[in-house]
C-alpha positions in Angstrom: -42.9 52.7 24.9 -40.3 49.8 24.9 -38.5 49.2 21.1 -38.9 45.7 19.7 -36.2 46.6 17.0 -32.7 47.7 17.4 -30.1 48.6 14.7 -26.8 49.1 15.8 -28.2 49.7 19.4 -30.4 52.2 18.4 -34.2 52.2 18.2 -34.5 52.2 14.4 -36.4 50.4 11.7 -34.6 51.1 8.3 -31.5 50.2 6.8 -29.8 51.8 3.9 -30.4 50.4 0.5 -26.8 49.8 -0.1 -26.6 47.3 2.8 -24.8 44.3 1.4 -27.3 41.8 3.5 -30.0 43.3 1.2 -27.9 43.2 -2.0 -26.0 39.9 -1.8 -27.2 38.1 1.2 -23.9 38.8 2.7 -24.9 38.2 6.5 -25.7 36.0 9.1 -28.7 35.4 11.6 -29.6 33.3 14.8 -33.0 32.7 16.1 -32.9 32.0 19.8 -35.8 31.2 22.3 -36.1 33.2 25.4 -37.2 31.9 28.5 -38.0 34.9 30.7 -34.7 36.8 30.2 -32.6 33.9 29.6 -31.7 33.1 26.1 -31.5 29.4 25.5 -28.3 28.0 24.3 -26.9 31.6 24.1 -23.0 30.6 23.8 -23.6 28.2 21.2 -25.5 30.6 19.2 -22.7 33.2 19.4 -20.1 30.5 18.8 -22.0 29.7 15.3 -22.5 33.3 14.8 -18.7 34.1 14.9 -17.5 30.8 13.0 -20.1 32.0 10.2 -18.8 35.4 10.3 -15.3 34.1 9.9 -16.4 32.1 7.0 -18.1 35.0 5.2 -15.1 37.5 6.0 -17.4 39.4 8.3 -15.4 41.2 10.8 -17.2 41.0 14.3 -15.9 43.8 16.7 -14.2 42.6 19.5 -17.2 43.5 22.1 -19.8 41.8 19.9 -20.9 39.7 22.9 -21.2 42.7 25.0 -23.1 44.7 22.6 -25.4 41.9 22.0 -26.2 41.4 25.5 -26.8 45.3 25.7 -29.3 44.9 23.0 -31.2 42.1 24.8 -31.5 44.1 28.1 -32.6 47.1 26.1 -35.5 45.3 24.5 -36.4 43.6 27.6 -38.9 44.7 30.0 -37.4 45.4 33.6 -39.7 42.7 35.2 -40.1 39.9 32.5 -41.8 36.9 33.8 -39.5 33.8 34.0 -42.3 31.8 32.5 -42.6 34.1 29.5 -41.4 32.8 26.5 -40.1 35.1 23.2 -37.9 34.8 20.4 -34.9 36.8 19.7 -33.4 37.2 16.3 -29.8 38.6 15.7 -29.1 39.5 12.1 -25.5 40.7 11.0 -24.8 42.0 7.8 -21.5 43.1 6.1 -22.9 46.8 6.2 -23.2 49.0 3.3 -21.1 49.2 0.3 -21.2 50.5 -3.1 -21.9 48.9 -6.5 -20.2 45.5 -7.0 -18.9 42.7 -5.1 -15.6 44.0 -3.6 -16.0 44.9 -0.2 -14.4 48.1 1.4 -12.7 46.7 4.5 -13.4 50.0 6.4 -17.3 49.7 6.2 -18.5 48.7 9.7 -21.2 45.8 9.8 -24.9 46.4 10.8 -26.2 44.6 13.8 -30.0 44.2 14.0 -31.8 42.8 17.1 -35.6 41.8 17.1 -37.8 40.5 19.8 -41.2 39.1 19.1 -43.5 36.8 20.5 -43.2 33.3 20.8 -45.5 31.1 18.2 -48.4 29.5 19.3 -49.2 25.7 18.8 -52.5 25.0 19.7 -52.6 21.7 18.2 -49.6 20.5 20.2 -47.3 19.2 17.8 -44.4 18.5 20.3 -47.1 15.8 21.9 -49.1 14.7 18.8 -46.6 14.7 16.0 -46.7 16.1 12.7 -47.2 15.5 9.0 -44.7 16.3 6.5 -43.9 16.1 2.5 -41.1 15.6 0.4 -40.3 18.7 -1.4 -39.3 18.8 -5.1 -36.8 21.8 -4.5 -33.3 20.7 -4.1 -30.2 22.3 -2.1 -27.4 23.3 -3.8 -24.2 21.5 -3.1 -22.1 24.5 -1.4 -19.5 23.2 1.1 -18.2 26.7 1.6 -21.5 27.8 2.8 -22.5 24.4 4.5 -23.4 24.4 8.1 -23.6 28.2 8.6 -26.9 30.2 9.3 -26.4 32.6 6.1 -28.9 35.1 4.8 -29.3 33.2 1.5 -32.6 31.3 2.5 -34.2 31.1 -1.1 -34.1 27.4 -1.6 -36.0 27.1 1.6 -38.6 29.8 0.7 -39.2 27.9 -2.7 -39.5 24.7 -0.8 -41.9 26.2 1.9 -43.7 27.3 -1.2 -44.5 23.5 -2.6 -47.7 23.7 -0.2 -50.4 25.5 1.7 -52.2 22.6 3.2 -52.5 23.4 7.1 -51.8 20.1 8.0 -48.6 19.6 6.7 -46.2 21.4 9.2 -42.9 20.8 7.5 -41.2 19.8 4.2 -38.0 17.5 4.1 -35.3 18.7 1.5 -32.9 16.6 -0.4 -29.3 17.8 -1.9 -28.7 18.3 -5.7 -27.6 14.6 -5.7 -30.8 13.4 -4.0 -29.6 12.7 -0.5 -31.6 13.7 2.6 -30.6 16.8 4.2 -33.1 18.7 6.4 -36.2 20.2 6.9 -36.8 23.6 5.4 -36.7 25.3 8.9 -35.6 22.3 10.9 -33.0 19.3 10.9 -34.0 15.9 10.8 -33.4 12.5 12.8 -34.8 9.1 12.3 -34.2 5.8 14.7 -33.9 2.4 13.8 -33.4 -0.4 16.1 -32.2 1.6 18.8 -29.7 3.7 16.6 -30.1 7.4 15.7 -29.4 8.7 12.4 -29.0 12.1 10.9 -27.7 13.5 7.5 -24.2 15.0 7.3 -24.4 18.6 6.7 -20.6 19.1 5.3 -22.1 19.7 2.0 -25.4 21.9 2.6 -27.9 22.7 5.3 -27.7 24.3 8.4 -26.0 22.6 11.6 -28.7 23.6 13.9 -27.9 24.4 17.6 -30.6 21.9 18.8 -29.2 19.3 16.5 -25.8 19.7 18.2 -27.0 19.2 21.4 -28.9 16.3 20.7 -25.8 14.9 19.1 -23.9 15.4 22.3 -26.8 13.9 24.3 -26.3 10.7 22.3 -23.0 10.4 23.2 -23.8 11.0 26.9 -26.5 8.5 27.1 -24.7 6.1 24.9 -26.9 5.9 22.0 -25.5 4.9 19.0 -25.4 7.8 16.2 -24.4 7.6 12.5 -24.1 10.6 10.3 -23.8 10.4 6.5 -25.4 10.6 3.0 -28.9 8.8 3.1 -31.5 8.5 0.3 -35.2 9.1 1.4 -36.0 5.6 1.0 -34.0 4.7 4.5 -37.0 6.5 5.9 -39.4 3.9 5.0 -37.5 1.3 7.5 -37.4 3.6 10.2 -39.0 3.1 13.8 -39.2 6.7 14.6 -38.7 10.1 12.7 -38.4 13.6 14.5 -37.4 17.3 13.5 -35.8 19.8 15.8 -34.8 23.7 16.0 -34.5 26.2 18.5 -38.1 27.2 18.6 -39.9 23.8 18.3 -37.2 21.7 20.0 -38.3 18.4 18.9 -41.6 17.5 16.8 -42.0 13.8 16.2 -43.0 13.1 12.5 -45.8 10.6 12.2 -46.5 10.8 8.3 -44.3 12.0 5.4 -46.3 12.4 2.1 -43.5 11.5 -0.6 -45.7 10.8 -3.5 -49.4 10.4 -3.6 -48.8 6.6 -3.3 -46.0 6.5 -0.8 -46.7 8.1 2.4 -45.0 6.3 5.2 -46.2 6.6 8.8 -44.4 6.2 12.2 -45.4 5.9 15.7 -43.7 8.2 18.5 -41.1 6.1 19.9 -39.2 6.1 23.0 -35.9 7.9 21.7 -38.1 10.7 20.8 -39.6 10.7 24.1 -36.6 10.4 25.9 -34.6 13.3 24.1 -37.3 15.6 24.3 -37.5 15.3 28.4 -33.7 15.7 28.5 -34.2 18.8 26.6 -37.2 20.1 28.6 -34.9 19.4 31.6 -32.1 21.8 29.9 -35.2 24.5 29.5 -35.3 23.7 25.8 -39.1 22.7 25.4 
């Protein structure tokens, strides 16, 4: 039986309790869409992983690219259909250490690679749009951790716990000073008068791979784009709002529940649709 999980290249399902990823969240992860045997935006994910590892003082081995490629080949079925979609998750921890925060430089990292089914969205949110809500949980301002996909996701867990209604698909989160940042699992964009906006993520939040690609596409297609610090009321004047990540690509937002009385709505506009088409043409559906 082909394994779905590898730890350091071996078919294992356990980690030592002394792993620093468990003890301190000292690690990183990447979530990557697979089209057949092809990982989407592979190099971009690897570059973010390496940048995050450098920031967190995690010494990746020189052959990390080859090791991850070998892990993927081990997990994939020999004749995987090119139309089959799966999700690849890569987790890197600083490895096992003793009690205390100090790191033993001789300790090797732990490399965890897992393959899972692609999520099903029978309500077709990419075409129909979604309802979101504004979360009360705030993101701490932490420039040293901003942008990278580290293992400390408790703020997102607490924000996601704020609702259980199935018709609300995502929550928007602010930082500690009240500025819009992102979704609990996604990045945020909006449009006004043909101009594209997205929050700056230099203080907190994750600089998503699809977000990076959308920013690049805006430059290629001469779409004016502004990044900065914005309060939530800017969405009231927006013409289009959408969210993105590596699995959902782009989901248009058609409504946001900010308070019981304040629930702005939007149409799915041409910039959103054009960007969806551009990503689809690149294999990012």
